[in-house]
C-alpha positions as a LaTeX table, in Angstrom:
\begin{tabular}{lrrr}
\hline
Residue & $x$ (\AA) & $y$ (\AA) & $z$ (\AA) \\
\hline
Met1 & 65.03 & 225.35 & 118.65 \\
Lys2 & 62.51 & 223.48 & 116.54 \\
Lys3 & 58.89 & 223.69 & 117.62 \\
Tyr4 & 57.90 & 220.30 & 116.19 \\
Thr5 & 59.72 & 217.00 & 115.88 \\
Ile6 & 58.58 & 214.13 & 113.71 \\
Trp7 & 59.73 & 210.53 & 114.03 \\
His8 & 59.64 & 209.88 & 110.33 \\
Asn9 & 59.98 & 206.98 & 107.91 \\
Pro10 & 60.23 & 208.41 & 104.37 \\
Arg11 & 59.03 & 205.10 & 102.92 \\
Cys12 & 55.73 & 205.32 & 104.80 \\
Ser13 & 52.88 & 207.18 & 103.05 \\
Lys14 & 51.26 & 208.21 & 106.35 \\
Ser15 & 54.57 & 209.58 & 107.56 \\
Arg16 & 55.07 & 211.53 & 104.31 \\
Glu17 & 51.50 & 212.88 & 104.51 \\
Thr18 & 52.01 & 213.99 & 108.09 \\
Leu19 & 55.29 & 215.74 & 107.24 \\
Ser20 & 53.52 & 217.44 & 104.32 \\
Ile21 & 50.83 & 218.79 & 106.70 \\
Leu22 & 53.52 & 220.19 & 108.97 \\
Glu23 & 55.33 & 221.79 & 106.04 \\
Ser24 & 52.10 & 223.24 & 104.57 \\
Arg25 & 51.47 & 224.91 & 107.95 \\
Gly26 & 54.98 & 226.38 & 107.96 \\
Ala27 & 55.90 & 224.43 & 111.09 \\
Asp28 & 59.50 & 224.60 & 112.19 \\
Thr29 & 60.14 & 220.87 & 112.16 \\
Ala30 & 63.06 & 218.64 & 113.10 \\
Val31 & 62.99 & 215.25 & 111.40 \\
Ile32 & 64.20 & 212.14 & 113.19 \\
Lys33 & 64.64 & 209.24 & 110.77 \\
Tyr34 & 64.28 & 206.76 & 113.59 \\
Leu35 & 65.11 & 203.73 & 111.39 \\
Glu36 & 68.51 & 205.27 & 110.63 \\
Glu37 & 69.35 & 207.18 & 113.81 \\
Lys38 & 70.22 & 205.62 & 117.16 \\
Ile39 & 67.12 & 205.51 & 119.38 \\
Thr40 & 67.64 & 205.16 & 123.12 \\
Thr41 & 65.50 & 203.60 & 125.80 \\
Glu42 & 65.13 & 207.04 & 127.37 \\
Met43 & 63.86 & 208.53 & 124.10 \\
Ile44 & 61.19 & 205.83 & 123.83 \\
Lys45 & 60.13 & 206.24 & 127.45 \\
Glu46 & 59.85 & 210.03 & 127.03 \\
Leu47 & 57.84 & 209.51 & 123.85 \\
Leu48 & 55.44 & 207.13 & 125.58 \\
Lys49 & 54.97 & 209.65 & 128.40 \\
Lys50 & 54.17 & 212.44 & 125.92 \\
Leu51 & 51.80 & 210.21 & 123.97 \\
Gly52 & 50.16 & 208.91 & 127.15 \\
Ile53 & 50.15 & 205.32 & 125.92 \\
Ser54 & 51.73 & 201.96 & 126.79 \\
Ala55 & 54.66 & 200.44 & 124.96 \\
Arg56 & 52.38 & 197.87 & 123.30 \\
Glu57 & 50.14 & 200.65 & 121.94 \\
Leu58 & 53.17 & 202.11 & 120.17 \\
Met59 & 54.11 & 198.81 & 118.51 \\
Arg60 & 53.48 & 197.70 & 114.97 \\
Thr61 & 52.07 & 194.28 & 115.82 \\
Lys62 & 51.93 & 193.09 & 112.19 \\
Glu63 & 55.69 & 193.35 & 111.65 \\
Ala64 & 57.55 & 190.04 & 111.26 \\
Glu65 & 59.84 & 190.99 & 114.17 \\
Tyr66 & 56.85 & 191.21 & 116.52 \\
Ala67 & 55.97 & 187.55 & 115.86 \\
Ser68 & 59.53 & 186.26 & 115.65 \\
Leu69 & 60.42 & 187.88 & 119.00 \\
Gly70 & 57.32 & 186.37 & 120.65 \\
Leu71 & 56.04 & 189.75 & 121.82 \\
Lys72 & 52.34 & 188.90 & 121.68 \\
Asp73 & 52.31 & 187.52 & 125.22 \\
Glu74 & 54.99 & 189.78 & 126.67 \\
Thr75 & 53.66 & 191.87 & 129.54 \\
Asn76 & 56.87 & 193.51 & 130.75 \\
Glu77 & 56.95 & 197.16 & 129.54 \\
Glu78 & 60.73 & 197.28 & 129.82 \\
Lys79 & 61.10 & 194.28 & 127.50 \\
Leu80 & 58.70 & 195.82 & 124.98 \\
Ile81 & 60.60 & 199.10 & 125.06 \\
Glu82 & 63.90 & 197.24 & 124.65 \\
Ala83 & 62.47 & 195.38 & 121.64 \\
Met84 & 61.55 & 198.72 & 120.04 \\
Arg85 & 65.01 & 200.12 & 120.76 \\
Val86 & 66.75 & 197.14 & 119.14 \\
His87 & 64.15 & 196.80 & 116.33 \\
Pro88 & 62.90 & 200.36 & 115.62 \\
Lys89 & 60.81 & 198.99 & 112.75 \\
Leu90 & 58.40 & 197.92 & 115.53 \\
Ile91 & 57.64 & 201.58 & 116.40 \\
Glu92 & 54.39 & 202.87 & 114.94 \\
Arg93 & 54.75 & 205.97 & 112.82 \\
Pro94 & 54.66 & 208.83 & 112.33 \\
Ile95 & 54.93 & 210.50 & 115.71 \\
Val96 & 54.88 & 214.27 & 116.05 \\
Ile97 & 56.06 & 216.00 & 119.21 \\
Lys98 & 55.48 & 219.57 & 120.30 \\
Gly99 & 56.71 & 220.47 & 123.77 \\
Glu100 & 55.30 & 218.02 & 126.31 \\
Lys101 & 52.65 & 216.61 & 123.96 \\
Ala102 & 52.84 & 214.12 & 121.11 \\
Val103 & 50.44 & 212.49 & 118.70 \\
Leu104 & 50.58 & 209.45 & 116.49 \\
Gly105 & 49.84 & 210.60 & 112.94 \\
Arg106 & 47.23 & 207.96 & 112.17 \\
Pro107 & 45.41 & 209.44 & 110.43 \\
Pro108 & 47.88 & 212.16 & 109.39 \\
Glu109 & 45.34 & 214.90 & 110.22 \\
Lys110 & 45.71 & 213.98 & 113.87 \\
Val111 & 48.82 & 216.20 & 113.87 \\
Leu112 & 46.53 & 219.21 & 113.70 \\
Glu113 & 45.75 & 218.66 & 117.40 \\
Leu114 & 49.19 & 220.11 & 118.17 \\
Phe115 & 48.49 & 223.44 & 116.42 \\
\hline
\end{tabular}
């Protein structure tokens, strides 16, 4: 079983930096390329619980999908979660999980809180 899991976008410099930190520490890491793999509602809800944040706090509000879907004024958590499931590009990255805790790797050094 992997000790760490990273929700990773290889095209994102912050995501690459965070993965590099994990690798440099010798962390046993599973990589989820969330833009390519199927993400479920349950996965997002579990992630939010581990991060201790709301759905909106996990969203990339500057993405075109955010505006085109009219999410700025949406207050329903379930609808925000569903938008992230259908449009995973809306999920902020990278996210690193260890056990029951998770951190958003912004800045990438934030991952060190899990060590």
